[in-house]
C-alpha positions as CSV (number, residue, x, y, z in Angstrom):
1,M,37.4,-30.0,15.6
2,K,37.2,-33.5,17.2
3,K,40.9,-34.7,17.6
4,I,42.7,-37.9,18.4
5,T,43.3,-38.5,21.6
6,R,46.9,-38.8,22.6
7,P,46.5,-41.5,25.5
8,I,45.0,-43.9,22.5
9,L,47.7,-42.7,19.8
10,S,50.5,-43.3,22.7
11,V,49.4,-46.8,23.7
12,A,49.3,-47.9,20.1
13,L,52.4,-46.6,19.1
14,A,53.8,-47.5,22.3
15,A,53.1,-51.1,21.4
16,L,54.6,-51.0,17.9
17,G,57.8,-49.5,19.7
18,A,58.0,-52.2,22.5
19,A,57.5,-55.0,20.1
20,G,59.1,-53.9,16.6
21,L,61.5,-51.2,17.2
22,A,64.3,-53.3,18.0
23,V,63.8,-55.7,15.2
24,W,63.5,-53.3,11.9
25,S,66.5,-53.1,9.7
26,S,67.1,-52.4,6.4
27,Q,65.8,-55.5,4.9
28,T,64.5,-54.7,1.5
29,T,61.3,-56.1,-0.2
30,S,60.9,-58.0,-3.3
31,M,58.3,-56.3,-6.0
32,E,55.6,-58.4,-6.9
33,A,52.1,-56.4,-8.7
34,S,48.5,-56.4,-7.7
35,S,46.6,-58.8,-5.1
36,H,46.6,-61.7,-7.7
37,R,48.6,-64.9,-6.9
38,E,50.9,-62.5,-4.2
39,A,52.5,-65.9,-2.3
40,P,53.5,-69.1,-2.9
41,L,51.0,-71.3,-1.1
42,I,48.3,-69.7,-1.9
43,A,49.4,-69.4,-5.8
44,D,48.6,-73.4,-5.9
45,D,44.9,-72.8,-4.1
46,P,43.4,-70.3,-6.1
47,L,39.6,-70.7,-4.7
48,A,40.8,-69.3,-1.3
49,D,43.0,-66.6,-2.9
50,N,41.5,-63.3,-1.8
51,T,42.4,-60.6,-4.7
52,D,41.6,-57.6,-3.8
53,V,39.2,-55.7,-1.0
54,Y,37.6,-52.4,-1.5
55,A,35.5,-50.5,1.3
56,F,34.0,-47.2,0.1
57,R,30.8,-44.7,0.8
58,D,28.1,-45.9,-1.3
59,P,27.6,-43.5,-4.0
60,S,24.0,-44.2,-4.6
61,N,23.1,-44.3,-0.8
62,D,25.3,-42.1,1.1
63,E,23.6,-43.8,4.5
64,M,25.8,-46.8,3.2
65,V,29.2,-48.6,3.2
66,T,29.8,-51.1,0.4
67,I,32.8,-53.4,1.0
68,I,34.1,-55.8,-1.6
69,A,36.2,-59.0,-1.3
70,N,37.5,-60.7,-4.6
71,F,38.9,-64.4,-5.0
72,I,39.7,-66.4,-7.5
73,P,42.1,-64.6,-9.8
74,F,42.7,-64.6,-13.4
75,Q,40.0,-66.1,-14.9
76,L,39.3,-67.0,-18.3
77,P,36.3,-66.7,-19.4
78,Q,36.5,-69.6,-22.1
79,G,37.7,-71.5,-18.8
80,G,35.2,-74.5,-19.2
81,P,34.0,-77.0,-19.3
82,N,34.7,-76.5,-15.5
83,Y,34.3,-72.8,-14.4
84,Y,35.7,-71.0,-11.3
85,H,32.9,-71.3,-8.4
86,F,33.3,-70.3,-4.9
87,G,35.0,-73.8,-2.8
88,E,32.8,-75.5,-0.3
89,D,35.4,-76.3,2.2
90,I,36.4,-72.6,2.8
91,R,35.0,-69.7,5.0
92,Y,35.2,-66.7,3.3
93,E,35.2,-63.5,5.8
94,I,35.0,-60.0,5.7
95,H,36.4,-58.7,9.1
96,V,35.5,-55.2,10.3
97,K,37.5,-53.4,13.2
98,N,35.4,-50.0,14.8
99,D,36.9,-49.8,18.4
100,A,40.3,-49.8,19.0
101,T,39.8,-50.8,22.9
102,T,38.1,-54.6,22.0
103,T,40.3,-57.3,21.2
104,G,40.1,-59.0,17.7
105,D,37.4,-58.3,15.1
106,D,33.9,-56.2,16.2
107,I,32.2,-57.5,13.6
108,T,32.4,-60.5,11.3
109,Y,31.0,-61.4,7.6
110,R,31.1,-65.2,7.2
111,F,30.0,-67.0,3.9
112,T,29.9,-71.0,3.4
113,F,29.3,-72.0,0.1
114,T,27.6,-75.3,-1.0
115,R,27.6,-76.7,-4.7
116,T,25.4,-79.2,-6.4
117,N,25.2,-81.1,-9.6
118,E,21.6,-81.0,-10.8
119,D,22.2,-82.8,-14.1
120,P,25.6,-85.3,-13.5
121,T,24.9,-87.1,-16.7
122,T,25.6,-84.0,-19.6
123,H,29.1,-82.8,-20.3
124,F,27.9,-79.1,-20.4
125,N,27.7,-76.9,-17.1
126,I,24.3,-75.6,-18.0
127,R,21.3,-77.5,-20.0
128,L,17.8,-78.0,-20.3
129,K,17.5,-75.3,-17.3
130,K,19.7,-77.4,-15.1
131,E,23.1,-76.1,-13.7
132,N,26.1,-78.3,-12.7
133,L,28.1,-77.0,-9.4
134,K,24.7,-74.6,-8.8
135,T,26.1,-72.5,-5.9
136,T,24.2,-71.4,-3.1
137,Y,26.0,-69.6,0.3
138,K,25.2,-69.1,3.9
139,L,25.7,-65.6,5.6
140,E,26.2,-65.5,8.9
141,R,27.4,-62.1,11.2
142,I,29.6,-62.9,14.3
143,M,29.0,-59.8,17.1
144,K,29.8,-59.1,20.0
145,G,30.0,-62.9,20.6
146,A,26.8,-63.5,18.8
147,T,26.6,-65.3,15.4
148,T,23.3,-64.7,13.4
149,T,22.3,-66.0,10.1
150,L,21.4,-63.3,7.8
151,V,20.9,-65.8,4.7
152,S,20.6,-68.7,5.0
153,A,20.3,-70.0,0.9
154,G,21.7,-67.3,-1.4
155,T,21.8,-67.8,-4.9
156,V,25.1,-67.5,-7.1
157,P,24.5,-67.0,-10.5
158,P,26.0,-69.7,-12.9
159,Y,29.1,-68.8,-14.5
160,N,28.5,-66.7,-17.8
161,V,29.2,-69.4,-20.4
162,G,27.9,-68.0,-23.2
163,P,24.5,-66.9,-24.7
164,R,22.7,-70.0,-25.3
165,A,23.5,-71.3,-22.1
166,I,22.2,-68.3,-20.4
167,T,18.9,-67.1,-22.4
168,G,18.8,-70.1,-25.1
169,A,15.8,-72.7,-24.7
170,A,18.3,-75.5,-24.1
171,G,19.9,-73.8,-21.8
172,L,18.4,-71.8,-18.7
173,G,16.1,-70.1,-20.6
174,A,16.5,-66.4,-18.5
175,A,16.0,-63.0,-19.9
176,S,19.0,-61.9,-19.5
177,Y,22.9,-62.7,-17.5
178,E,21.9,-58.9,-15.8
179,A,18.4,-60.5,-14.9
180,L,20.1,-63.4,-13.0
181,M,22.6,-60.9,-11.4
182,T,19.6,-58.9,-9.9
183,D,17.9,-61.9,-8.9
184,A,20.8,-62.7,-7.0
185,I,21.0,-59.4,-4.6
186,E,19.6,-60.2,-1.6
187,T,18.7,-58.3,1.5
188,A,20.9,-59.1,4.4
189,G,20.4,-56.7,7.8
190,G,19.3,-53.9,6.2
191,G,21.7,-54.0,3.5
192,K,22.0,-56.1,0.8
193,V,24.4,-58.5,-0.2
194,F,25.5,-60.4,-3.4
195,C,27.9,-63.1,-4.6
196,G,29.0,-64.3,-8.0
197,P,31.3,-64.0,-10.6
198,V,32.0,-60.6,-12.1
199,D,34.8,-58.7,-14.4
200,D,37.6,-58.3,-12.1
201,P,37.7,-54.2,-11.5
202,F,41.5,-54.8,-10.7
203,F,43.7,-52.9,-13.4
204,V,47.5,-53.2,-13.9
205,D,49.9,-53.9,-16.7
206,I,51.5,-57.0,-14.6
207,G,53.9,-58.2,-17.2
208,A,55.4,-54.8,-17.2
209,I,55.7,-54.3,-13.6
210,E,56.9,-57.8,-13.1
211,D,60.0,-57.4,-15.4
212,L,61.9,-55.3,-12.7
213,G,59.2,-52.0,-13.1
214,G,59.7,-51.8,-16.8
215,I,56.7,-49.5,-17.3
216,R,55.6,-49.0,-20.9
217,P,53.0,-46.3,-20.8
218,E,53.0,-46.3,-24.5
219,N,52.0,-49.4,-25.1
220,A,50.7,-51.2,-21.8
221,R,48.6,-54.0,-21.6
222,D,45.9,-54.7,-18.2
223,G,47.2,-58.2,-17.3
224,L,43.5,-58.7,-16.0
225,Y,41.7,-57.4,-19.4
226,H,38.5,-59.3,-19.8
227,K,39.4,-61.7,-16.9
228,N,36.8,-62.7,-14.4
229,V,36.9,-62.8,-10.2
230,N,34.3,-64.0,-7.8
231,T,33.0,-61.6,-5.7
232,I,31.2,-60.8,-2.0
233,A,29.6,-57.6,-2.4
234,L,27.9,-56.0,1.1
235,Q,26.1,-53.0,1.3
236,I,25.8,-51.8,5.0
237,P,24.4,-49.2,7.0
238,I,26.8,-46.9,8.6
239,S,25.1,-46.9,12.1
240,Q,25.5,-50.9,11.7
241,L,29.4,-50.5,11.0
242,Q,30.1,-47.2,13.2
243,K,30.7,-48.7,16.7
244,D,28.4,-46.3,18.7
245,G,25.6,-46.9,16.3
246,K,25.5,-43.8,15.4
247,T,24.0,-42.5,11.8
248,V,26.6,-40.6,9.8
249,D,24.4,-37.2,10.2
250,K,25.4,-37.6,13.6
251,A,29.4,-37.1,13.3
252,A,31.2,-34.2,14.7
253,N,32.4,-32.9,11.2
254,I,34.0,-34.7,8.4
255,L,36.9,-35.9,10.3
256,D,35.3,-37.7,13.2
257,G,37.4,-40.0,14.5
258,D,34.8,-42.1,15.7
259,F,33.4,-43.4,12.1
260,V,37.1,-44.9,11.3
261,I,36.8,-48.5,10.4
262,G,39.5,-51.1,9.6
263,V,38.3,-53.6,6.8
264,W,40.3,-56.9,5.7
265,A,39.2,-60.3,4.3
266,S,40.4,-63.6,4.6
267,A,39.6,-67.6,3.3
268,S,40.5,-70.6,5.5
269,R,40.8,-74.2,4.9
270,R,40.5,-76.9,7.3
271,A,43.7,-78.0,8.6
272,I,43.4,-81.8,7.4
273,R,42.1,-82.9,3.9
274,T,42.1,-86.6,2.9
275,L,42.3,-87.9,-0.3
276,K,40.1,-90.8,-1.3
277,T,40.8,-93.7,-3.9
278,D,37.2,-92.8,-5.3
279,G,38.5,-89.1,-6.4
280,T,36.2,-88.1,-3.4
281,Q,38.0,-86.1,-0.7
282,T,37.0,-85.1,2.9
283,H,38.3,-81.9,5.5
284,T,38.5,-82.1,8.9
285,G,40.3,-80.7,11.6
286,D,40.6,-76.6,13.0
287,W,40.1,-74.0,10.6
288,V,43.6,-72.4,9.2
289,Q,44.0,-69.3,7.6
290,V,45.2,-69.5,4.2
291,S,44.7,-66.0,2.4
292,R,44.2,-62.7,3.8
293,L,44.0,-58.8,2.7
294,G,43.6,-55.4,3.8
295,M,45.8,-52.9,2.0
296,P,45.7,-53.8,-1.7
297,L,49.7,-54.4,-2.1
298,T,51.0,-55.1,1.6
299,N,52.1,-59.0,0.9
300,E,52.3,-58.0,-3.2
301,V,55.1,-55.7,-3.0
302,V,56.1,-54.6,0.7
303,N,56.9,-58.1,1.7
304,P,59.5,-60.6,0.5
305,I,58.8,-63.7,-0.6
306,G,60.2,-65.4,2.3
307,D,57.7,-63.4,4.7
308,K,54.5,-63.8,2.1
309,D,53.0,-66.9,3.5
310,E,53.4,-66.3,7.4
311,F,52.0,-63.1,6.2
312,N,48.5,-64.7,4.9
313,A,48.5,-66.7,8.3
314,R,48.2,-64.2,10.6
315,T,45.6,-61.4,11.3
316,P,45.9,-57.8,12.0
317,Y,46.0,-58.2,15.7
318,N,48.7,-60.4,15.7
319,E,51.6,-58.7,12.9
320,N,55.3,-60.1,12.9
321,R,56.5,-56.7,13.8
322,A,59.7,-57.8,12.2
323,F,58.0,-57.1,8.8
324,D,57.5,-53.5,9.5
325,A,61.2,-53.4,8.5
326,N,60.1,-53.2,5.1
327,F,57.9,-50.2,5.1
328,V,60.7,-47.6,6.3
329,N,63.3,-48.5,3.1
330,P,61.1,-50.2,0.9
331,E,62.5,-51.8,-2.1
332,L,60.6,-49.7,-5.0
333,A,62.4,-46.8,-3.4
334,L,65.8,-48.1,-4.7
335,Y,64.4,-47.7,-8.5
336,M,63.8,-44.1,-7.8
337,A,66.6,-42.8,-6.5
338,D,70.1,-42.6,-8.6
339,N,73.4,-44.2,-7.7
340,A,75.1,-41.3,-8.8
341,P,73.8,-37.8,-7.0
342,K,73.1,-35.2,-9.3
343,D,73.2,-32.5,-6.2
344,P,76.5,-32.6,-4.6
345,A,74.9,-31.5,-1.5
346,S,72.8,-34.6,-1.4
347,P,75.7,-37.7,-1.6
348,K,74.3,-41.0,-1.1
349,P,74.1,-42.4,2.2
350,A,77.3,-44.5,3.2
351,G,77.3,-48.0,1.7
352,Q,73.9,-47.6,0.0
353,T,73.6,-48.5,-3.4
354,Y,70.4,-47.3,-6.1
355,Y,68.9,-48.4,-9.3
356,G,67.2,-45.2,-10.3
357,E,69.4,-45.2,-13.7
358,A,68.5,-48.7,-14.0
359,V,64.6,-48.6,-14.4
360,P,63.6,-46.1,-16.7
361,G,60.1,-46.4,-16.4
362,F,60.8,-44.7,-13.2
363,M,62.3,-41.7,-14.2
364,K,59.7,-39.8,-13.6
365,L,59.9,-40.6,-9.6
366,R,62.9,-39.1,-8.0
367,I,62.6,-39.2,-4.4
368,Q,63.5,-36.0,-2.3
369,S,67.0,-36.2,-1.5
370,N,67.6,-32.3,-0.4
371,S,64.4,-31.4,0.2
372,L,64.1,-27.5,1.6
373,A,67.8,-27.0,1.4
374,G,69.2,-23.9,2.5
375,R,65.6,-22.7,4.3
376,P,66.4,-20.9,7.6
377,G,65.9,-22.7,10.7
378,L,66.3,-26.2,9.0
379,P,69.3,-28.6,8.2
380,P,71.3,-27.0,5.7
381,N,71.1,-29.9,3.1
382,G,67.4,-30.1,3.6
383,F,65.8,-33.6,4.4
384,D,67.0,-36.7,2.5
385,F,63.9,-39.5,2.3
386,R,66.3,-42.2,0.1
387,N,66.7,-45.4,1.6
388,G,69.2,-45.0,4.3
389,A,68.9,-41.4,4.8
390,D,67.9,-39.6,8.2
391,G,64.5,-38.1,6.5
392,L,63.0,-36.0,9.2
393,S,65.0,-38.0,12.3
394,V,67.7,-35.1,12.0
395,L,65.1,-32.5,13.5
396,S,65.8,-30.8,17.2
397,T,64.0,-31.1,20.3
398,E,63.0,-27.6,19.4
399,Q,61.9,-28.3,16.2
400,R,59.9,-31.4,17.0
401,A,57.9,-29.4,19.7
402,G,53.9,-28.7,18.4
403,T,54.2,-31.8,16.3
404,V,52.9,-35.5,16.8
405,F,57.0,-36.3,16.8
406,A,57.4,-34.5,20.1
407,D,55.7,-37.2,22.0
408,K,58.8,-39.2,24.0
409,T,56.6,-42.7,23.0
410,Y,56.2,-42.5,19.3
411,G,58.4,-39.6,18.1
412,P,61.6,-42.1,18.1
413,I,59.2,-44.4,16.4
414,L,58.1,-42.2,13.4
415,L,61.6,-40.5,13.0
416,Q,64.0,-43.4,12.8
417,A,67.4,-42.6,11.7
418,N,68.2,-44.7,8.6
419,K,64.7,-45.5,8.3
420,P,63.4,-42.1,6.7
421,R,60.1,-43.5,5.4
422,S,59.1,-44.2,8.8
423,V,57.4,-40.7,8.9
424,D,55.0,-41.8,6.0
425,L,54.5,-45.0,4.6
426,L,54.7,-46.9,7.8
427,P,51.6,-45.1,9.5
428,I,49.9,-45.0,6.0
429,F,49.5,-49.0,6.0
430,M,49.6,-50.0,9.9
431,T,47.9,-47.1,11.7
432,G,46.2,-44.9,9.4
433,V,47.0,-41.1,9.4
434,P,45.5,-39.2,12.3
435,N,44.7,-35.5,11.8
436,L,47.5,-34.1,13.8
437,A,50.4,-31.9,12.9
438,P,52.5,-32.1,10.4
439,Y,50.4,-34.9,8.6
440,Q,48.1,-31.8,6.9
441,L,48.3,-30.0,4.2
442,A,50.9,-27.2,3.4
443,T,47.9,-24.9,2.5
444,G,48.3,-22.6,5.3
445,K,51.5,-23.8,6.8
446,A,53.5,-20.6,5.7
447,G,56.0,-22.8,4.3
448,N,56.9,-24.2,7.4
449,P,56.2,-28.7,6.8
450,L,55.9,-28.8,10.7
451,A,53.5,-26.5,11.7
452,A,49.7,-27.2,11.5
453,G,47.8,-26.9,8.1
454,K,44.6,-27.5,6.2
455,P,43.1,-30.2,8.1
456,F,42.8,-33.0,5.3
457,I,42.1,-36.6,6.3
458,N,41.9,-38.8,9.9
459,N,41.3,-42.2,9.2
460,F,43.7,-43.1,12.2
461,L,42.6,-46.3,14.1
462,P,45.0,-47.4,16.5
463,V,45.4,-51.5,15.8
464,L,48.9,-51.8,14.8
465,G,48.0,-54.2,11.7
466,D,47.3,-54.2,8.1
467,M,43.6,-53.2,7.3
468,L,42.1,-51.4,4.8
469,R,41.1,-48.1,7.0
470,L,38.2,-45.9,5.7
471,N,36.3,-42.8,7.7
472,M,32.9,-43.1,6.9
473,A,31.9,-39.2,7.5
474,V,34.0,-38.1,4.7
475,P,31.9,-37.2,2.1
476,V,30.9,-39.0,-1.2
477,T,32.9,-37.2,-4.7
478,P,30.2,-38.0,-7.4
479,R,31.2,-40.4,-10.0
480,N,30.3,-37.8,-12.3
481,S,32.1,-34.8,-11.0
482,K,34.7,-33.0,-13.3
483,D,37.2,-33.3,-10.0
484,F,36.2,-37.2,-9.8
485,S,39.9,-38.7,-10.3
486,S,41.4,-42.2,-9.8
487,E,44.1,-40.8,-8.0
488,G,42.1,-40.9,-4.5
489,L,43.7,-38.7,-2.0
490,L,46.5,-37.5,-4.4
491,A,43.7,-35.9,-6.3
492,A,42.3,-34.5,-3.4
493,A,45.9,-33.0,-2.1
494,V,46.4,-31.6,-5.4
495,L,43.1,-29.7,-5.1
496,G,43.7,-28.5,-1.6
497,L,46.9,-27.4,-2.8
498,T,46.1,-25.2,-6.0
499,D,42.6,-24.7,-6.5
500,P,40.9,-21.3,-5.5
501,D,38.0,-23.3,-4.1
502,Y,40.2,-25.2,-1.7
503,N,43.3,-23.9,-0.7
504,K,42.2,-19.9,0.2
505,D,43.0,-21.2,3.8
506,A,43.6,-23.8,6.3
507,S,39.8,-24.5,7.0
508,L,38.2,-27.8,7.1
509,Q,36.9,-28.5,3.9
510,A,35.4,-31.1,2.0
511,I,37.7,-31.6,-1.1
512,P,37.1,-34.1,-3.5
513,N,38.3,-37.3,-3.6
514,M,39.2,-37.4,-0.1
515,D,36.9,-40.3,-0.1
516,G,39.3,-42.1,-2.3
517,F,42.6,-44.4,-1.8
518,P,44.1,-44.7,0.8
519,N,41.2,-43.4,2.6
520,G,39.3,-46.3,2.2
521,R,39.5,-47.9,-1.8
522,R,36.7,-47.1,-4.5
523,L,36.6,-49.4,-7.2
524,E,38.0,-46.8,-9.6
525,D,41.1,-46.0,-7.8
526,D,44.3,-46.5,-9.4
527,V,46.2,-48.1,-6.3
528,V,49.1,-49.1,-8.3
529,R,49.9,-45.7,-9.3
530,I,49.1,-44.0,-6.0
531,E,51.4,-46.2,-4.3
532,L,54.2,-45.9,-6.3
533,Q,53.9,-42.2,-6.5
534,A,53.4,-42.2,-2.7
535,V,56.8,-44.1,-2.5
536,S,58.5,-41.7,-4.7
537,G,57.6,-39.2,-1.9
538,A,54.1,-37.0,-3.5
539,V,52.9,-37.9,0.5
540,L,56.1,-35.7,1.6
541,A,55.4,-33.3,-0.8
542,A,51.7,-32.6,0.2
543,V,52.1,-31.9,3.5
544,G,55.3,-28.9,2.7
545,L,58.4,-31.5,2.1
546,W,58.7,-29.9,-1.3
547,Y,61.0,-31.8,-4.1
548,D,64.3,-30.6,-4.5
549,D,63.7,-28.4,-7.5
550,F,61.4,-26.4,-5.4
551,D,62.8,-22.6,-5.0
552,A,62.1,-20.9,-1.8
553,N,60.8,-17.6,-3.4
554,D,58.5,-19.6,-5.6
555,T,54.6,-19.5,-4.5
556,N,54.0,-22.0,-6.9
557,P,54.7,-25.7,-5.3
558,V,54.1,-27.6,-8.4
559,T,57.6,-27.6,-9.7
560,A,58.7,-29.7,-12.5
561,Q,59.7,-32.4,-10.5
562,L,56.5,-32.5,-8.5
563,Q,54.7,-32.2,-12.1
564,N,56.8,-35.1,-13.2
565,V,55.1,-37.7,-10.2
566,L,51.8,-35.9,-10.9
567,T,51.9,-37.2,-14.7
568,F,53.5,-40.5,-13.7
569,T,51.5,-43.4,-15.4
570,T,52.1,-47.0,-15.7
571,G,49.6,-46.4,-18.8
572,I,46.8,-48.6,-17.3
573,E,44.4,-46.4,-15.3
574,K,41.1,-47.6,-15.7
575,N,39.0,-50.9,-16.0
576,D,38.6,-52.7,-19.0
577,T,34.5,-51.8,-18.9
578,T,32.1,-49.9,-17.4
579,L,31.3,-50.1,-13.5
580,K,27.4,-50.4,-12.4
581,A,25.6,-47.3,-11.0
582,T,24.5,-49.0,-8.2
583,F,25.0,-52.0,-6.1
584,P,26.9,-54.6,-6.5
585,F,28.9,-51.8,-9.0
586,V,30.9,-54.5,-10.0
587,Q,30.2,-55.2,-13.4
588,T,28.7,-58.8,-15.6
589,P,31.4,-61.1,-15.8
590,W,32.9,-61.6,-19.2
591,S,31.6,-64.5,-21.8
592,G,33.9,-66.4,-23.3
593,T,31.8,-66.5,-27.0
594,K,32.4,-62.8,-27.0
595,A,35.1,-61.5,-29.1
596,Q,38.2,-60.1,-27.0
597,P,40.1,-57.3,-29.1
598,T,43.7,-57.0,-28.3
599,V,44.1,-53.4,-26.1
600,T,47.2,-51.7,-25.9
601,S,46.8,-48.7,-23.4
602,Q,43.6,-47.8,-21.4
603,R,44.0,-44.4,-19.7
604,S,41.6,-42.2,-18.2
605,S,40.5,-38.6,-19.4
606,S,42.6,-37.2,-16.5
607,G,44.9,-36.0,-19.1
608,L,46.2,-39.9,-20.0
609,M,45.9,-41.6,-23.2
610,Q,42.6,-43.1,-24.4
611,K,42.1,-46.7,-26.0
612,T,42.2,-45.6,-29.3
613,Q,46.1,-44.3,-28.6
614,L,45.2,-41.9,-31.9
615,A,46.9,-39.0,-29.8
616,E,48.2,-38.1,-25.9
617,L,47.9,-34.7,-24.6
618,S,50.2,-34.3,-21.8
619,Q,49.6,-32.7,-18.9
620,N,50.5,-28.7,-19.5
621,Y,53.6,-27.2,-17.8
622,P,53.7,-25.3,-15.1
623,N,50.6,-25.8,-13.9
624,P,49.1,-24.1,-12.8
625,F,50.5,-21.3,-14.6
626,V,49.9,-17.5,-14.9
627,G,50.8,-16.0,-18.0
628,H,52.3,-18.9,-20.0
629,T,52.3,-22.4,-20.1
630,T,53.7,-25.5,-22.7
631,F,51.6,-28.4,-24.1
632,S,53.1,-31.5,-25.6
633,Y,51.4,-33.8,-28.0
634,R,51.7,-36.9,-29.5
635,V,49.9,-38.4,-32.5
636,T,50.6,-42.1,-34.0
637,Q,49.1,-41.2,-37.6
638,R,48.7,-38.3,-39.7
639,M,45.8,-36.3,-38.7
640,P,44.3,-32.9,-38.5
641,I,44.6,-31.7,-34.8
642,T,42.9,-29.3,-32.6
643,I,43.5,-28.0,-29.3
644,T,40.7,-26.0,-27.6
645,I,40.8,-24.2,-24.2
646,V,37.3,-23.7,-22.5
647,D,36.5,-23.0,-19.2
648,I,34.4,-24.7,-16.5
649,N,30.9,-24.0,-18.3
650,G,32.5,-25.3,-21.6
651,R,32.7,-21.7,-23.1
652,V,35.5,-21.3,-25.4
653,V,38.4,-19.2,-24.5
654,A,41.0,-20.1,-27.0
655,T,41.9,-22.3,-29.8
656,P,45.9,-22.5,-29.8
657,V,46.0,-25.0,-32.4
658,R,43.0,-25.4,-35.3
659,D,43.1,-28.3,-37.9
660,K,46.7,-28.5,-38.1
661,V,47.7,-31.6,-39.7
662,V,50.5,-33.4,-38.4
663,K,52.5,-36.3,-39.3
664,P,53.4,-39.1,-36.4
665,G,55.6,-37.5,-33.6
666,T,55.8,-35.7,-30.7
667,Y,55.3,-31.7,-31.0
668,E,55.6,-29.0,-28.1
669,F,54.3,-25.5,-28.3
670,K,54.1,-23.0,-25.7
671,W,51.0,-20.8,-25.1
672,T,50.3,-17.4,-24.2
673,A,47.0,-16.7,-22.0
674,P,45.2,-14.0,-23.5
675,A,45.3,-10.5,-22.0
676,G,42.1,-10.4,-18.9
677,M,41.7,-14.2,-19.0
678,A,40.3,-14.6,-15.5
679,S,42.0,-16.7,-12.9
680,G,40.6,-20.5,-12.1
681,L,40.3,-24.0,-13.7
682,Y,40.0,-24.2,-17.5
683,I,40.1,-27.3,-19.7
684,A,42.3,-28.3,-22.9
685,K,40.7,-30.4,-25.1
686,L,42.6,-32.2,-28.2
687,S,40.7,-33.2,-30.9
688,T,40.4,-34.6,-34.7
689,G,37.6,-33.1,-36.7
690,S,34.5,-33.4,-34.1
691,T,36.1,-36.0,-32.5
692,N,37.3,-35.6,-28.7
693,L,40.3,-37.7,-28.5
694,Q,41.3,-36.2,-24.9
695,S,41.5,-33.7,-22.2
696,V,43.7,-32.2,-19.3
697,K,43.0,-29.9,-16.6
698,L,45.0,-26.3,-16.2
699,L,44.8,-24.1,-13.4
700,K,45.7,-20.1,-14.1
701,N,46.7,-18.3,-11.2
702,K,46.5,-14.5,-10.6
703,E,49.2,-12.8,-12.2
């Protein structure tokens, strides 16, 4: 297996140590949600506000990577008469880093837009086949000092004002809005490009999260429901993004580090804006970056409000290393630990205060405070990863041997006393994760979390800055696969730990969802839920630092506490519409003339509530199970309920509940598997009459 070389890793992390180790502190952050209006200054400049960045291997063409950068947040479909358009005096750029030995970007895609009023005499945005604020763009690629124009006059579809404006005889007279989008796709450098308004693919209950973490999964509301955004979408051949021009079939394996890229996007304005008395304005001076985005929640959740504007003005190549302090003791972690310790063996660090009891929405999320306590050869009280604790920094020299922690350069950076999340959150955001011990799945570790385990991911790119990192060699998970999950790498970890197809040994395998966030970011990935679960220690558990209720004599790592983390939900786990199956994948923008019914909770089919909210089937516990397991379900109105267990081929194995009429409420029952039931993956279906309401996956282990 190809490995990351230690010299490159040493140089990269040595720079981090020299620049940032001395300034890290216990500084905490303010909590904001989503990549929308994330900083004070950019909130006043929506045309330049970069809301989200996505990078994923193209599911319709595995030789391509799709990169999407979205701008102009919270667009109301009915926001006329002046709708939302890319700004003329703004440079919108997508940046790609593929070689850690070079300085700055390796590839930059630059977009500049021009707007024209075709008929200034009308009030309407669209009339008589003419369009006001008609927008075109120029796309340039900057690489190795050379600038190449890929598209000189690309077309941006008009805003989706309504059916009369788009398809009517008094409007554009187009065949459909979908046809306008298709016609606007341009070929560019062996790939494709699309710019225009679309449905915002991001989803989150912003109202609840901003209310000091007041998660409300039972009646959550998507703050981006039926709102639009302006997208820049690129489909690019992998060979153009790979530093040596290699196609993906030349990768040494699915974790080949030579196929890792870093992606970020930005918007820049001229330094001087002059307002004239006739209502016009001019822009002059140097270009100044005013917005940027890589990882989806760095400037929204990690950075405190006093740092946000400076972060937007910097690049991944000149980060303020003082900001790294916010990863090692993140504010969100304060709400995932209790001020009164439940276990006397794990008292809180001196002078530290936690607020877990004050945030009921995070009750399922409790960070490890005495992980692996009592395990021979490890600290008697285990490992504490709550803010202010020592985490893995208590390891002895002997215990660090054979791991990345043994290196004298970066061991002190990854393992810092009183800064416990230097071991997981810091590298996830700032360097990517290498395929080196102990950053591998617990499968194959024989109970030693520090040992080498099942290779899991390698998206390490030793540039110490905020970028969305993607290993382009990792295979695509088909969107119609039964294992496809919006949980991204966390879903892959669960399969690698519990599924018989993947947990038999420590061999390298392509596990479904290894191509999900934070290895890149797919449009479907629920980044808010994933990052909250990561803050609560899910990544630590994946490598064998189990939650506090793990019994060393138990072979099942999915304890009640880990199950709580895995089943945690914000209540919004998917977009408010479907996604397109082909480029540009984002969906048609909403029209202000369409009805917009009230929506409460929108959850995916991975064991979570549907839009109807007729009923909810919770994940069974324990899962995986041997002889018996417990189901819990909730109904919101009187109805007959049936629960059916089927195998992966759809054959019925059992029907524990059949047409049972229940009143609104929550019900629980213990189910004993029938004798002779084979081990493997099954599906429990909750239905009423002929309507399937919800399904959850369950795994039966051998008795």
